[in-house]
GUKERO-351769 format. One line per field, with one value per residue (C-alpha): residue number from 0; x, y, z. Coordinates in nm, 4 decimals, always signed. Layout:
<nodes>
num	NUM;...
east	X;...
north	Y;...
up	Z;...
</nodes>
This chain:
<nodes>
num	0;1;2;3;4;5;6;7;8;9;10;11;12;13;14;15;16;17;18;19;20;21;22;23;24;25;26;27;28;29;30;31;32;33;34;35;36;37;38;39;40;41;42;43;44;45;46;47;48;49;50;51;52;53;54;55;56;57;58;59;60;61;62;63;64;65;66;67;68;69;70;71;72;73;74;75;76;77;78;79;80;81;82;83;84;85;86;87;88;89;90;91;92;93;94;95;96;97;98;99;100;101;102;103;104;105;106;107;108;109;110;111;112;113;114;115;116;117;118;119;120;121;122;123;124;125;126;127;128;129;130;131;132;133;134;135;136;137;138;139;140;141;142;143;144;145;146;147;148;149;150;151;152;153;154;155;156;157;158;159;160;161;162;163;164;165;166;167;168;169;170;171;172;173;174;175;176;177;178;179;180;181;182;183;184;185;186;187;188;189;190;191;192;193;194;195;196;197;198;199;200;201;202;203;204;205;206;207;208;209;210;211;212;213;214;215;216;217;218;219;220;221;222;223;224;225;226;227;228;229;230;231;232;233;234;235;236;237;238;239;240;241;242;243;244;245;246;247;248;249;250;251;252;253;254;255;256;257;258;259;260;261;262;263;264;265;266;267;268;269;270;271;272;273;274;275;276;277;278;279;280;281;282;283;284;285;286;287;288;289;290;291;292;293;294;295;296;297;298;299;300;301;302;303;304;305;306;307;308;309;310;311;312;313;314;315;316;317;318;319;320;321;322;323;324;325;326;327;328;329;330;331;332;333;334;335;336;337;338;339;340;341;342;343;344;345;346;347;348;349;350;351;352;353;354;355;356;357;358;359;360;361;362;363;364;365;366;367;368;369;370;371;372;373;374;375;376;377;378;379;380;381;382;383;384;385;386;387;388;389;390;391;392;393;394;395;396;397;398;399;400;401;402;403;404;405;406;407;408;409;410;411;412;413;414;415;416;417;418;419;420;421;422;423;424;425;426;427;428;429;430;431;432;433;434;435;436;437;438;439;440;441;442;443;444;445;446;447;448;449;450;451;452;453;454;455;456;457;458;459;460;461;462;463;464;465;466;467;468;469;470;471;472;473;474;475;476;477;478;479;480;481;482;483;484;485;486;487;488;489;490;491;492;493;494;495;496;497;498;499;500;501;502;503;504;505;506;507;508;509;510;511;512;513;514;515;516;517;518;519;520;521;522;523;524;525;526;527;528;529;530;531;532;533;534;535;536;537;538;539;540;541
east	-10.9811;-11.1796;-11.0820;-10.9861;-10.7501;-10.5893;-10.5361;-10.3794;-10.1421;-10.0389;-9.9760;-9.7604;-9.5525;-9.5034;-9.3765;-9.1282;-9.0197;-8.9674;-8.7494;-8.5429;-8.5119;-8.3803;-8.1299;-8.0030;-7.9740;-7.7710;-7.5433;-7.4870;-7.4030;-7.1431;-7.0045;-6.9755;-6.7544;-6.5202;-6.5222;-6.1825;-6.2432;-6.2361;-6.0201;-6.1259;-6.2989;-6.4554;-6.5741;-6.7283;-6.8956;-7.0507;-7.1712;-7.3100;-7.5095;-7.6266;-7.7330;-7.9265;-8.0922;-8.1880;-8.3536;-8.5377;-8.6727;-8.8063;-9.0228;-9.1904;-9.5001;-9.6529;-9.5251;-9.4979;-9.3247;-9.0952;-8.9827;-8.8847;-8.6894;-8.5110;-8.4120;-8.2904;-8.0871;-7.9334;-7.8164;-7.6797;-7.4918;-7.3514;-7.3147;-7.4715;-7.6011;-7.9161;-8.1245;-8.4219;-8.6273;-8.8355;-9.0859;-9.2792;-9.6536;-9.8564;-9.5388;-9.4538;-9.1451;-9.2522;-9.0619;-9.1775;-8.9170;-8.6928;-8.4130;-8.2801;-8.1071;-8.0206;-8.3936;-8.3579;-8.6806;-8.8041;-9.1025;-9.3608;-9.1867;-8.8937;-8.6416;-8.2843;-8.1050;-7.8840;-8.1457;-7.8631;-7.7304;-8.0687;-8.1655;-7.8399;-7.9154;-8.2714;-8.1493;-7.8619;-8.0165;-7.6731;-7.5694;-7.3592;-7.1024;-6.9436;-6.6551;-6.6438;-6.9237;-6.8053;-6.4722;-6.6059;-6.6236;-6.9324;-7.1375;-6.9767;-7.1929;-7.5142;-7.7010;-7.8231;-7.4730;-7.3241;-7.5999;-7.5800;-7.1988;-7.2306;-6.9233;-6.9944;-7.3175;-7.4552;-7.7689;-7.8887;-8.1877;-8.4583;-8.5419;-8.7962;-8.8167;-8.5542;-8.2732;-8.4641;-8.7845;-8.6744;-8.9024;-8.7695;-8.9533;-8.7603;-8.4250;-8.2533;-8.0278;-7.7819;-7.5259;-7.2856;-7.1377;-6.8365;-6.5299;-6.4028;-6.7259;-6.6679;-6.8239;-6.6187;-6.6608;-6.7144;-6.9974;-7.1577;-7.1246;-7.3066;-7.5592;-7.6390;-7.6779;-7.9156;-8.1115;-8.1569;-8.2943;-8.5103;-8.6629;-8.7765;-8.9197;-9.1047;-9.2533;-9.3438;-9.5164;-9.7058;-9.8232;-9.9396;-10.1305;-10.2800;-10.3898;-10.5438;-10.7212;-10.8405;-10.9561;-11.1452;-11.2980;-11.3914;-11.5360;-11.7361;-11.8498;-11.9631;-12.1364;-12.3159;-12.4174;-12.5387;-12.7344;-12.8891;-12.9747;-13.1114;-13.3213;-13.4609;-13.5291;-13.6977;-13.9716;-14.0511;-13.9834;-13.9878;-13.6207;-13.5011;-13.2994;-13.0175;-12.9081;-12.6291;-12.8678;-12.9981;-12.6560;-12.5335;-12.8260;-12.7504;-12.3829;-12.4690;-12.7140;-12.4495;-12.1846;-12.3909;-12.5891;-12.3079;-12.2752;-12.4977;-12.4796;-12.7991;-12.9228;-13.1205;-13.3129;-13.4052;-13.6335;-13.9791;-14.2819;-14.3033;-13.9295;-13.8940;-13.7450;-13.9276;-13.8026;-13.4470;-13.4779;-13.6003;-13.3139;-13.0575;-13.2102;-13.2305;-12.8603;-12.7447;-12.6327;-12.9727;-13.1645;-13.3100;-13.4364;-13.7489;-13.7918;-14.0470;-14.1994;-14.3775;-14.5123;-14.4550;-14.6801;-14.9783;-15.0290;-15.1911;-14.9439;-15.1194;-15.0826;-14.7370;-14.5412;-14.7217;-14.6711;-14.2993;-14.2179;-14.5110;-14.6966;-14.7737;-15.1131;-15.3153;-15.0807;-15.3810;-15.7494;-15.7868;-15.4495;-15.5987;-15.2803;-14.9084;-14.8093;-14.4600;-14.3686;-14.2195;-13.8638;-13.9103;-14.0679;-13.7634;-13.5090;-13.2133;-13.3342;-13.4149;-13.6775;-13.7750;-13.9065;-14.0854;-14.1503;-13.9326;-13.9562;-14.3136;-14.2026;-14.3059;-14.0156;-14.0955;-14.0658;-13.7528;-13.5845;-13.6902;-13.5728;-13.2366;-13.2005;-13.2647;-12.9931;-12.7456;-12.8066;-12.9984;-13.2752;-13.6484;-13.9144;-14.2789;-14.5421;-14.6287;-14.3122;-14.0038;-13.7518;-13.5316;-13.5515;-13.2389;-13.2895;-13.0516;-13.2036;-13.0649;-13.2512;-13.3254;-13.5182;-13.6742;-13.8292;-13.9357;-13.8640;-13.5515;-13.4347;-13.1553;-13.4188;-13.6338;-13.3359;-13.2817;-13.6501;-13.6141;-13.8743;-13.6259;-13.3521;-13.0049;-12.8499;-13.1065;-13.0447;-12.6729;-12.7481;-12.9768;-12.7597;-12.4570;-12.5069;-12.7440;-12.8900;-13.0613;-13.3378;-13.3701;-13.7049;-13.8355;-13.8004;-13.4263;-13.3971;-13.6053;-13.4026;-13.5712;-13.9311;-13.9930;-13.8074;-14.0281;-14.3410;-14.2672;-14.2165;-14.5426;-14.7216;-14.6019;-14.7015;-15.0514;-15.1214;-15.0580;-15.2613;-15.5657;-15.5115;-15.4751;-15.2843;-15.1218;-14.7797;-14.6512;-14.6977;-14.7727;-14.5136;-14.7335;-14.7864;-14.4090;-14.3664;-14.6318;-14.4632;-14.1290;-14.2743;-14.4843;-14.3158;-14.4242;-14.4727;-14.5831;-14.2688;-14.2619;-14.5776;-14.7705;-14.6232;-14.7251;-15.0834;-15.1068;-14.9959;-15.2327;-15.5281;-15.4256;-15.4084;-15.7559;-15.9009;-15.7204;-15.8845;-15.6296;-15.2856;-15.1013;-15.1558;-15.2200;-15.1745;-15.5497;-15.5344;-15.2663;-15.4585;-15.1269;-15.1939;-15.0602;-15.1066;-14.8143;-14.8643;-14.8724;-14.5533;-14.3836;-14.4962;-14.3683;-14.0357;-14.0026;-14.0989;-13.8381;-13.5693;-13.6656;-13.6528;-13.3093;-13.1732;-13.3129;-13.1661;-12.8264;-12.8308;-12.9415;-12.6852;-12.3992;-12.4932;-12.5222;-12.1852;-12.0292;-12.1914;-12.0505;-11.7120;-11.7744;-11.8762;-12.1209;-12.2749;-12.3392;-12.4723;-12.7155;-12.8311;-12.8900;-13.0862;-13.2815;-13.1713;-12.9311;-12.5601;-12.6335;-12.8854;-12.6278;-12.3782;-12.6451;-12.7376;-12.3701;-12.3286;-12.6486;-12.5587;-12.1828;-12.1089;-11.7726
north	-2.0986;-2.0743;-2.3180;-2.0320;-1.8814;-2.2212;-2.2677;-1.9224;-1.9978;-2.3272;-2.1592;-1.8929;-2.1653;-2.3377;-2.0125;-1.9787;-2.3415;-2.2893;-1.9848;-2.1906;-2.4705;-2.2215;-2.0936;-2.4468;-2.5268;-2.2092;-2.2967;-2.6468;-2.5001;-2.2706;-2.5549;-2.7799;-2.5237;-2.5007;-2.8660;-2.9579;-3.1893;-3.4895;-3.5331;-3.2739;-3.5275;-3.7239;-3.4126;-3.2594;-3.5908;-3.6309;-3.2719;-3.3058;-3.6007;-3.4021;-3.1101;-3.3443;-3.5036;-3.1553;-3.0809;-3.4148;-3.3678;-3.0210;-3.1684;-3.4441;-3.3356;-3.6734;-3.7569;-4.1376;-4.1056;-3.8363;-4.0509;-4.3338;-4.0927;-3.9566;-4.3038;-4.4146;-4.0939;-4.1451;-4.4990;-4.3810;-4.0923;-4.2793;-4.6287;-4.7718;-5.1316;-5.0545;-4.7451;-4.6421;-4.3235;-4.2521;-3.9691;-3.8468;-3.9006;-3.7740;-3.7670;-4.1310;-4.2105;-4.4495;-4.6288;-4.4932;-4.6333;-4.9403;-5.0416;-5.3874;-5.5624;-5.8594;-5.9311;-5.9764;-6.0724;-5.9065;-5.9684;-5.6979;-5.3606;-5.4538;-5.3568;-5.4179;-5.0882;-4.9111;-4.7491;-4.6136;-4.4206;-4.2882;-4.1837;-3.9925;-3.8010;-3.7289;-3.6026;-3.3916;-3.2772;-3.3304;-3.5688;-3.8655;-4.0900;-4.4012;-4.5375;-4.8899;-4.9462;-5.2939;-5.1525;-4.8249;-4.8357;-4.6138;-4.8533;-5.2000;-5.3086;-5.2392;-5.5662;-5.4545;-5.3544;-5.6848;-5.8973;-5.7191;-5.6973;-5.3381;-5.1522;-4.8019;-4.6160;-4.2701;-4.0999;-3.7464;-3.5502;-3.4006;-3.0471;-2.8048;-2.4311;-2.1731;-2.2193;-2.0404;-2.2391;-2.5791;-2.8793;-3.2365;-3.4259;-3.7520;-3.9140;-4.1018;-4.3907;-4.5889;-4.8557;-5.1063;-5.4395;-5.4107;-5.2431;-5.1539;-4.9602;-4.7490;-4.4033;-4.0866;-3.7380;-3.6170;-3.8696;-3.7296;-3.3791;-3.4759;-3.6824;-3.3824;-3.1528;-3.4000;-3.4321;-3.0544;-3.0587;-3.3644;-3.2043;-2.9016;-3.1244;-3.3368;-3.0282;-2.8946;-3.2220;-3.2246;-2.8704;-2.9672;-3.2595;-3.0199;-2.7827;-3.0706;-3.1888;-2.8365;-2.7938;-3.1202;-2.9972;-2.6668;-2.8455;-3.0743;-2.7736;-2.5906;-2.9018;-2.9393;-2.5726;-2.6091;-2.9206;-2.7358;-2.4442;-2.6738;-2.8651;-2.5391;-2.4036;-2.7242;-2.6489;-2.3396;-2.3902;-2.0160;-1.9821;-2.2742;-2.1951;-2.3218;-2.0061;-1.7667;-1.5079;-1.7394;-1.8937;-1.5480;-1.5205;-1.8620;-1.7694;-1.4413;-1.6162;-1.8701;-1.6031;-1.3617;-1.6116;-1.6685;-1.2982;-1.0586;-0.7889;-0.6125;-0.7329;-0.5364;-0.7452;-0.5587;-0.6715;-0.6580;-0.8036;-1.1790;-1.2456;-1.4366;-1.1760;-1.3247;-1.6733;-1.5435;-1.3774;-1.7033;-1.8938;-1.6521;-1.6991;-2.0786;-2.0991;-1.8550;-1.9226;-1.7785;-2.0556;-2.1944;-1.8508;-1.6666;-1.5492;-1.2662;-1.1105;-0.7760;-0.6225;-0.2497;-0.1715;-0.3755;-0.2243;+0.1193;+0.3867;+0.4531;+0.0837;+0.0152;+0.1685;-0.0401;-0.3519;-0.2885;-0.1662;-0.2713;-0.0636;-0.0275;-0.0726;+0.2474;+0.3996;+0.4772;+0.3955;+0.0218;-0.0576;-0.2761;-0.4730;-0.4495;-0.5946;-0.6731;-0.5603;-0.7547;-0.6597;-0.8125;-1.1212;-1.1569;-1.1114;-1.3406;-1.4131;-1.2305;-0.9742;-0.9397;-0.5942;-0.6433;-0.3319;-0.1232;+0.1620;+0.2201;+0.3119;+0.6667;+0.9029;+0.9073;+0.5289;+0.5377;+0.7407;+0.4870;+0.1966;+0.3690;+0.3824;+0.0085;-0.0577;+0.1782;+0.1102;-0.2170;-0.0696;+0.0000;+0.1744;+0.0780;+0.3347;+0.4898;+0.3485;+0.5228;+0.2450;+0.1364;-0.2349;-0.4079;-0.6354;-0.8542;-0.8799;-0.9232;-0.7063;-0.8164;-0.5608;-0.5808;-0.3368;-0.3128;+0.0599;+0.2396;+0.3504;+0.5644;+0.7583;+0.7766;+0.9185;+1.1777;+1.2714;+1.2958;+1.0245;+0.7861;+0.8680;+0.8457;+0.7293;+0.4493;+0.3471;+0.3054;+0.1116;-0.1303;-0.1537;-0.3279;-0.6151;-0.5972;-0.8970;-0.8136;-1.0650;-1.1068;-1.0795;-1.3960;-1.2422;-1.2138;-1.5865;-1.7447;-2.0648;-2.1276;-2.0781;-2.4390;-2.5731;-2.3740;-2.4535;-2.8274;-2.7989;-2.6097;-2.8573;-3.1513;-2.9737;-2.8738;-3.2007;-3.3786;-3.1223;-3.1514;-3.5231;-3.4787;-3.7234;-3.4513;-3.5511;-3.2348;-2.9552;-2.9703;-2.8090;-2.5055;-2.4569;-2.4623;-2.2066;-1.9834;-2.0101;-1.9058;-1.6135;-1.4598;-1.1519;-1.2493;-0.9024;-1.0684;-1.2832;-1.6217;-1.5509;-1.4975;-1.8182;-2.0155;-1.8879;-1.9443;-2.3079;-2.3676;-2.2376;-2.4490;-2.7641;-2.6933;-2.6418;-2.9345;-3.2790;-3.4174;-3.5748;-3.2604;-2.8893;-2.6956;-2.3290;-2.2888;-2.4065;-2.1456;-1.8758;-1.7547;-1.8289;-1.5651;-1.5455;-1.5054;-1.1311;-1.0777;-1.2794;-1.0844;-0.7543;-0.8675;-0.9645;-0.6227;-0.4479;-0.6503;-0.5568;-0.1892;-0.2061;-0.3728;-0.1105;+0.1747;+0.0276;-0.0082;+0.3485;+0.5031;+0.3028;+0.3900;+0.7589;+0.7720;+0.6014;+0.8463;+1.1456;+1.0313;+0.9162;+0.5557;+0.6414;+0.3615;+0.5429;+0.8595;+0.6537;+0.4706;+0.8029;+0.9502;+0.6456;+0.6156;+0.2569;+0.0811;+0.0151;-0.3578;-0.2970;-0.0899;-0.3778;-0.6214;-0.4046;-0.3675;-0.7456;-0.8042;-0.5538;-0.6234;-0.2583;-0.1844
up	-1.7105;-2.0388;-2.3140;-2.5478;-2.2862;-2.2193;-2.5917;-2.6205;-2.3297;-2.4888;-2.8239;-2.6537;-2.4885;-2.8252;-2.9761;-2.6885;-2.7354;-3.1095;-3.0393;-2.7952;-3.0527;-3.3049;-3.0483;-2.9759;-3.3457;-3.3984;-3.1044;-3.2448;-3.5857;-3.4277;-3.2169;-3.5231;-3.6925;-3.3924;-3.2701;-3.1229;-2.8251;-3.0636;-3.3689;-3.6300;-3.8562;-3.5714;-3.3860;-3.6959;-3.7883;-3.4421;-3.4311;-3.7843;-3.6535;-3.3489;-3.5676;-3.7972;-3.4927;-3.3703;-3.7009;-3.7025;-3.3520;-3.4302;-3.7087;-3.5044;-3.3081;-3.2181;-2.8689;-2.9057;-3.2403;-3.1004;-2.8037;-3.0390;-3.2604;-2.9510;-2.8311;-3.1753;-3.2032;-2.8575;-2.9436;-3.2784;-3.1181;-2.8168;-2.9735;-2.6548;-2.6388;-2.4409;-2.3801;-2.1670;-2.1792;-1.8677;-1.8139;-1.5140;-1.5465;-1.2505;-1.0388;-1.1197;-1.3297;-1.6057;-1.8806;-2.2167;-2.4606;-2.4206;-2.6535;-2.5624;-2.8546;-2.6303;-2.5790;-2.2058;-2.0316;-1.7155;-1.4888;-1.5489;-1.5645;-1.3397;-1.6053;-1.4945;-1.5118;-1.2628;-1.0388;-0.8238;-1.1211;-1.2324;-0.8793;-0.8435;-1.1644;-1.0470;-0.7095;-0.8429;-1.1701;-1.3340;-1.6128;-1.4975;-1.6685;-1.5184;-1.7212;-1.5686;-1.3189;-1.2182;-1.1006;-0.9587;-0.5790;-0.5794;-0.7942;-0.7914;-0.4969;-0.6889;-0.7567;-1.0987;-1.2132;-1.0888;-1.2450;-1.5804;-1.5704;-1.6792;-1.7845;-1.9051;-1.8136;-1.8794;-1.7583;-1.8278;-1.6982;-1.9196;-1.8081;-1.9493;-1.8851;-1.7984;-1.5488;-1.2718;-1.3231;-1.4532;-1.4381;-1.4473;-1.7207;-1.6817;-1.7646;-2.0478;-1.9502;-2.1697;-2.0865;-2.2391;-2.1245;-2.3492;-2.2089;-2.5529;-2.6094;-2.3014;-2.3188;-2.2874;-2.1442;-2.5009;-2.5379;-2.2243;-2.3684;-2.6863;-2.4913;-2.2700;-2.5710;-2.7329;-2.4057;-2.3886;-2.7424;-2.6655;-2.3559;-2.5549;-2.8276;-2.5687;-2.4074;-2.7515;-2.8478;-2.5195;-2.5824;-2.9305;-2.7778;-2.5221;-2.7991;-2.9926;-2.6792;-2.6020;-2.9605;-2.9216;-2.5971;-2.7575;-3.0603;-2.8321;-2.6299;-2.9443;-3.0734;-2.7417;-2.7475;-3.1048;-3.0106;-2.7175;-2.9439;-3.2132;-2.9584;-2.8304;-3.1777;-3.2895;-3.0407;-3.2466;-3.6157;-3.6904;-3.6010;-3.8078;-4.1155;-4.3327;-4.5111;-4.4232;-4.2813;-4.0088;-3.9556;-3.8538;-3.6116;-3.4585;-3.4222;-3.2478;-3.0145;-2.9162;-2.8594;-2.6512;-2.4448;-2.1939;-2.1076;-1.9131;-2.1809;-2.2867;-2.6253;-2.8840;-3.1383;-3.4560;-3.7322;-3.8817;-3.7066;-3.7382;-3.7809;-3.4521;-3.2179;-2.9194;-2.9984;-3.0314;-2.6891;-2.5362;-2.7004;-2.5529;-2.2065;-2.2368;-2.3318;-2.0616;-1.7025;-1.6019;-1.7794;-1.4533;-1.3469;-1.4719;-1.8298;-1.8190;-2.1312;-2.1542;-2.4752;-2.4329;-2.7287;-2.6139;-2.2657;-2.2202;-2.1151;-1.7805;-1.6835;-1.8254;-1.5363;-1.2749;-1.4888;-1.5141;-1.1635;-0.9408;-0.6848;-0.3148;-0.1588;-0.1915;-0.4504;-0.6722;-0.7026;-0.7301;-0.5709;-0.2997;-0.2354;-0.2972;-0.6332;-0.7674;-1.1178;-1.4049;-1.3054;-0.9587;-1.1105;-1.3400;-1.0577;-1.1208;-1.4732;-1.7967;-1.8926;-2.2571;-2.3481;-2.6778;-2.8878;-2.6565;-2.9083;-2.7880;-2.4351;-2.3289;-2.2524;-1.8782;-1.8547;-2.0706;-1.7939;-1.5297;-1.7437;-1.7855;-1.4053;-1.3825;-1.6388;-1.4724;-1.1029;-1.0900;-0.8714;-0.9128;-0.7055;-0.6673;-0.7596;-0.4259;-0.2667;-0.1340;-0.0841;-0.3772;-0.4580;-0.5841;-0.8868;-1.0868;-1.4318;-1.7796;-2.0307;-2.3866;-2.5894;-2.9336;-3.1780;-3.5398;-3.5373;-3.6472;-3.3022;-3.4434;-3.6356;-3.3209;-3.1301;-3.4007;-3.3807;-2.9998;-2.9477;-2.7873;-2.5355;-2.6805;-2.3523;-2.3215;-2.6821;-2.6126;-2.2914;-2.4737;-2.7836;-2.6300;-2.8750;-3.1721;-3.3514;-3.6789;-3.7518;-4.1305;-4.3039;-4.4685;-4.8170;-4.7450;-4.6672;-4.9404;-4.9227;-4.5863;-4.7063;-4.8115;-4.5067;-4.2699;-4.4719;-4.4418;-4.0659;-4.0230;-4.2477;-4.0366;-3.7142;-3.8237;-4.0065;-3.6771;-3.4829;-3.7111;-3.7843;-4.1588;-4.3786;-4.5868;-4.7210;-4.8904;-5.1436;-5.5143;-5.7418;-5.8141;-5.4387;-5.3867;-5.6647;-5.5082;-5.1690;-5.3174;-5.5157;-5.2389;-5.0772;-4.7217;-4.5730;-4.2466;-4.2438;-4.0678;-3.8697;-4.1936;-4.3389;-4.0303;-4.0378;-4.4141;-4.3768;-4.0853;-4.2889;-4.5886;-4.3737;-4.2353;-4.5858;-4.7513;-4.7795;-5.0244;-4.9942;-5.1020;-5.0546;-5.3747;-5.4617;-5.4249;-5.0633;-4.9972;-5.1867;-5.3294;-5.6987;-5.9350;-6.3103;-6.5442;-6.5867;-6.2098;-6.1659;-6.4460;-6.2939;-5.9563;-6.1138;-6.2807;-5.9575;-5.7709;-6.0243;-6.0006;-5.6212;-5.6304;-5.8713;-5.6620;-5.3421;-5.5058;-5.6408;-5.3102;-5.1146;-5.3494;-5.3493;-4.9675;-4.9234;-5.1682;-4.9944;-4.6593;-4.7912;-4.6835;-4.3252;-4.2345;-3.9377;-4.1381;-4.4305;-4.2023;-4.0565;-4.4039;-4.5208;-4.1941;-4.1292;-3.8917;-3.9464;-3.9664;-4.2429;-4.4342;-4.4144;-4.5259;-4.8271;-4.9172;-4.9139;-5.1123;-5.3860;-5.3685;-5.2926;-5.1333
</nodes>
């Protein structure tokens, strides 16, 4: 069972236990007001104590601390000389709390109690009181009772759950050697009521411990997943980032990697869509199976079908032998369809069949071939606009767009520019055996001011060129060829402000025109829903 489901089950049980605690507390309150089996003052005093104990137990969630509170409360309520609380752990009854004011010594855990009495309670499931064990024919022959010269003994079971599905958690045992401190039937009544409360509190504390353990397991699992993701991403610095934009990407990658859902990666060229696809595959249950990449925009249309689906011998001129397609090669694993927006309409229909039925057909073949492939697609186009223009099938768009991950442009994550530049610098300095230690301040300023239309790929190539051209200890703005004069920077700043104002005005007007409908707003602006949300957050538009 998944950790999250186990945690939910445990939390549901705690809610049920808290309701039962409230019910017991209410019953004790009512009983306190009508106590008559002892003298009025004595009965009310004892029930006041029991009610206070009930309240104390409901506030203690640490199991070891709770067991000690239970045992202290039992001795206070019953005025017993000794007390023992025993719980089942892996079907073995173990002593958890011992109260022995006489400081008797025992060998190991061979505590001298009336095992006959406790076993009778375990077998019957009923509380038991013996007024004078030494004189009782049923117990006087017991070695432990004779050795301890026990007089009055009580033992009650600890049950959890409802009457029809009770589970024995353990027992609480108390005794006394003094005849004048003999217990009574009323003591057993109060002892049993306290035991019922204690059992619920014990189960509650155990559930809290389970939730804490499960939270720890889940935290460890997430940390391990993050470490795996970080290790994978460190191999390709383009996907590293510390800002909120990339944190959202990392979170989405971690969440979707365990499923078989189709993923659509959106973003400009150079934002790392291919690396994100590889990360999803590497973190998925299919990680040991093939990861096959095909660039739909780089292969001529007349060859793309055979690349995707394969062909039979003699299917066309030059088909001298049977050849499997990319989908067969990816069977059991993941296929990454880069620039899926460039697919011709005919191939879009065939791709839709693969997604719907899990079968392909070779060119020139007649038999369907079953394939088990997870599809991750990527595009820098606005597919919703392509659908509207009837250049992309709507049904295929919905099939691919089960989960969308929007890869942010580098200009939208400027806090990561210097981080990525440093990583690339370290990589290329090692590759070209250069002793370059960093960037001059003007080079850093130029890196931060550049708009990076080619995104991370442009940054990587720019740093590589700078490393090749640099023979100094630090890279300068001249090495980067990004130097701007003051007027250019001012013009760029004004242009940026104008662009921001225009974006905000267009977004606000589109939202107003469509009465806040995000889908309609995205359609009017020719962008995706995710981009609308991102613009709203950037410009603080509600």
